[in-house]
N, C-alpha and C positions, 0 to 999 in steps of 0.2 A: 358870864363871870367877869367881874371888874378886874382892872389891871393889877391892883394891889393883891387881890386874892390869887390871881394867876401867878404872880411872882412868888408868893408864899408857897404855893403848891410846887412850883418849880424848885425852889430852895430845898423843900423837904424831899423831893424826889432825888435831887443830886446828893443831898446829905445821906440819905438811905443807901445810895449806891456807893458812896465813899466808905461808909461804915461796913457795908457788905464785903467790898473788895479788901479792905484793911483786915477784917476778920479772916477771910479766906487765906490771907498770907500769914496769918498768925502774928500780926503786929498789934501792939497796944497803941493807944492814942499817943502816948509819950514817945514811943519809937517812931511813929510816923511824923510827929512834930520834929523830932531830932533830925530825921532824914530830910525834912523840907525847910528847916530853919525857922519853923513857926513855933508858937507856944501851944502847949497841950490844950489849954482852954479854948483857943481858936479852932482847933480840930474838933473839939466837943461841940462848939457852936455850929460849925459847918454841918456836922453829922446830925444835929438836932434841927437843922433847917432854920436856924435863927440868925444866920449870917449870909449876906449877899457876897458870893464868891466872885472875885475878879478872875479874868481868864488866866493871868499869869500865876495866880494862886492855884487854880485848877491844874494848870500845866505842871507846876512843881509837884503837886500831889500825884498826878498821873505818872510822871517820870520816876518818882520815888517808888512807885509800885509797879514799874515797868509796864505801863499801859499808855494808850493814846487817850487824849482828852475826850474824844468822841465816844469812847467806851464808857466813860463816866457820865457824860451828859446825855448820851443816847441820841446825839444829833450828828 
């Protein structure tokens, strides 16, 4: 698998995990955005796997949901 494809799959996997955890907590994308200081559209892009997420962004999302980053990334 080439690097671009690998990155896309990884973005999708992380996005699905963020969406799953957000829903488990009964949060809307807007509520999570408000908790992290992000825009709702960016949360939607992350969850759809269309956005490369920097570590500090993942950390903010994890903290907002009272998680560790490695529980989101699986690493």
